[in-house]
N, C-alpha and C positions, 0 to 999 in steps of 0.2 A: 648454601654455598654459592649457588648461581646468583641469588639476589645480592650477596656480598660482593661478588665479582663485578657485577654491573654497577653497584654503588661506587666501588673504588674507581672504576673506569669512567664514570659519568655517562655511561651508555644505557639505553633503554631496550629491554628485551622485546617489548611490543613494537618499538620502532624498527628493530632489526628484522622482525617477522613481517612487517608491513609490505604490501605489494600494491601497485596502482590497479585501479579497477579496469577490468576488461569489458565491463558493461557500460552502455549509454542509455539514459543519463547516469552519471556517476552517483551511486547510492550514498556516498559520503557528503554530497551536497544536499542539504535538507531545506526544502522550501516550507517555511512556517507561515507565510502570508503570501497571497497571490502577487503582491507587489514585488516580491523578490524574484519572481520568474523572469522579469525584464532585465535583471542584473546578470543572469546566468547564460553562458554559452553551453547549450546542451550537448555539443559535440566535443567538449573539453572535459578532461579528467584531471584530478590532482596528481602531480608528479613530484617525486623527490629528486631535486637537482644536485644536492650536495649533502654529505653526511660525515659523521666521525668527529663532531665538535663537542666541547665540554659544556658551553652555554652560548648558543647563537643569539645575537641581539642586534638591534639597530640597523636593519636593512635599508639601503638607499639606492635608488637607480641613478646612475651617472649617464644621462641621455646622450651626450656627444660621443662618449666612448662605447656605448652599448654594453656597459658593465654593471653588475650588481655588487656593491660593497656591503659588507656586514661584519660585525665584531664577533670574535670568539672571546668573550670576556675573560674567562678563566684560563685560557691559553695565552692571554696577553698579546693578541694580534688582531689585525684587520684583514679580512679575506676578500677576494674578488672572484666573481664568477663571470666568465666570458660567454655571452649569448651565442656568438658565432661558433665557438668550439666546444661549448659545454664543459670547459675545463675550469676547475677551481684551484686557486693558488694563493699564496700569501702576498698581500699588498704591503702590509707594514708589520714587521716583527717588533717586539718590545713596544707595544702601542700605548703604554702607560695605562693598561687595563681600560682601554676605550670601551664605551658602552653605546649610547645613542649616537646616531649620525643623521645628517640631512644635507641638502644642498642649499646654497644661497641663490639669490636671483641671477647671479652670473654663472651658476653651475659649478661652483667650487664646494669641496667637501667641508662640512662643519662637523666637529666631533666633540663629544663629552669625554674627557679623560678623568678617570678616578684617581690614579696614583699621583698625578700632578695637580689634581683639583682644578682643572682649567677647561676653557673652551678654546679650541684651535680651529684654524682655517688652513686647509691645504691649498696652496696657490697652484695655478695652472702649470707652473714650472716645477712643482714638487716641493717647494719650500713650505715650511710650517710657520704660520703666524699665530701668536697668542692674541686672542681678542678679548679675553677676560680671565682673570685668575683669582679673583676674590672680591669682597665687598666690605666697605667700611673698615679697611685695614686688616681684615682677617681672610684667610683662604676659604674657598667654598668647601662643602662637605664631600659630596660624591655626585657631581653632575650626571643626570640620568638620561633624560630625553630632551629633544631639541627640535624646534621648527623655525622656519623663516617666514615672516609675514609678507604680504604683497608690497609693503613699503620698504622692505629690506631689513626691518627690525628682527632681531634674533631673540626668541623666547626659549627658556629652558627651565627644567625642574632641577631642584637641588635638595633631595630628601636627606634624612638622617639615618641612612641604612647601615652605616659602619659602626664599629670596625668589622670588616669582612675580610678575612685573610685570603679569600679567593679573588678579591677585587681591589687590593690595595692596602687593606688593613689600617685605615686612617680613622681616628676618632673625630666625630663631628665638631665643628667649631662655630657653626651658625645655626639659627633656627631653620627648620624646613621651609623652603620658599620657592616661589616661581619668580624668575628674573627676566628683564628685557634689556637688550643691548641696543642703544639708539644707533641707527645707521649713519647719522650725520655727526653727532658729537662723540660717538663711541663710548658714551657713559653707560654704566650698568645701574639699573634701578630695580627696586623691589616692586612687583605688581601684585603678589599674593604672599601672605605669611600666615594664613590660617588653615591651609589644606593639610590634613594628616597624611603624611607620606605621599607628597606629590610625585606622580610617576609619569605615565604617558600623557601627551597633550596634542591637540590639533585644532585647526581653525575650520569653520564652516566654509563652503565654497565662496561666499561673498565676503569673507573675512570679518563679518560683524559679530560672530560668536566664537568664543574660545571654550574648548572642552578640556577638563583636567581630571585625571584619575586620582581619587583620594584612596590610596591603596592601604592605608592604616585606619580607615574609618571603621568604627565598631557599631554594631556587630558584623556588618558586611561592608565590603568595598563598595564605593559609589563612584559615579562620574558626575562632576559638577559642571555647570555651564554658566557663562557670563556674557554680558554685552561688552563689546570692545568699544571704548570711547576714544575717538580721535587717534586711533592706532597706538596709544600710549598707556592707557589705563583700563580698568575693568569695573563694571557695576552690575547690579541686579543678579546676585548669586542665586542659583536654584539647583535642585537635584535633578539632573537629567535622567539618571538611572541608578537604582539600587541593584547591585549585582547578585543579591541573595547568596546562594552557595557557590556561585561562579566567581572567578577572579579575573577582572579586566587588567590588562597591562598596557602595551602600546596600542595607540589608536590612530586611525586616519579616516578622512572623509572622502566620499566619491562626489562626482559632480552634481548629484541629486540631493546631497546633504545626508545620505545614509552614513552612519558611523560604523566602521569595521574595527572590531576589537580583538586583539590577541587575548586568548581566553583559556582558562583551566578551572578547576583542577579535578581530574578524574574522568573515568570512562563516561562517555556521553556528553562531556563538557569540553574536553581538550580540543583545541582548534581555533576557529575564528567565529565569533558571534557578530551578527549584523543587525543594527537597529535603525529604524527610520527616524526622521527628525523629531518625532513626537516621543521617542524612547521605547517604542514597541519592537520587540525582536521579530524580524521578518525572515531570517535565515541563519543557517549554521553550516560551517565547513568542518567536518570531523577530521581530526588528525590523531595519530597514535601516541602523541605526546603533547604536553602543554605548549601553546604558542606564546612566546614572549612579545613579539613585535612583528610588524608587517609594513609593507609599502606597495604602492602601485608603480609599474614601470613598463618598459617596452616602448616601441615607437609610437603606439597609440595610447599609452598609459592604461591599457586594459589587461595587463598582466599583474596578478596578485602574487607577491612574494611573501612567504610566511616563515619567519625565523622561529623555529621551535627549539626544544632543549638541545638535541643533538644533530638536528638536520634542518635544511631549508627546503621548503616545498613551493611549488608554482602552480597557478591555475589561470587559464585564460577566461576572461569575463566578457559580458556584453555591455558593461558599463566602464567608466573611466575614473581614474583618480584626478584630483585637482592639479592643474598646471602649476609647477613649482618654479620654473625658470623663465625669465623674460625673453 
């Protein structure tokens, strides 16, 4: 009866029972390789900064405003958390089942919308501009995750995850692909069409490597990496990581090239898994629920924000995320 109640509400009993650690260092931060010690602020513990969501996704730090934006996909809204007040409120209701978010080089919000199958940009005055809504005369499937390269090019994944009645209920019309929107011509082009279930993606600190989560690779999820050629295409595909029984979702890189992965599924795996540039796991942040996506933020880019199933968690680090805004 309890399990059915939580299933209906989308909430997690483990998440409700969770409390931040009173001990230092926080036992939920596991150092699996000595190299990870330099990433951790031993005076910081994991905090839950917001809760009560159906499926939190796509966190992004809006630096000029000192706000964290993230999607509650199944409640069809984009939320915002104010660092100064610690208050969470609705930024955009009826968000067209927004999923992934990022910022462009000018600090404007870029969003993957499922219900409208499009990529939008929120202008600084609040207007919404559609920057891509299909390819080759057909609409996208369900744009999922999105990043902006150093040259201003917008890269995003478009898997075939539908129809999903909690996220727009639209049948796929295209093969699963990764796309790039050219910052000069505004043209959308296909950069990958062979990734099974393309999901999270991120660039290395120097922008020369792209990582993509192959979420429907069998028998395990994998993360693939590619060389970026002249900012526009990819070559030299290789397997960066086989996830084994774990499930990688959203990914981001820190300034040292470590890859921080939203991770699940199950006790001992839920949270964030961290891998060095060679693909060796060096650390893990335990959470009471699966983490879908994450981002770095704060004035020093040393705050890790983790969007889990029903909640958003925060941890202060001794490393930084890649600079996203010029």
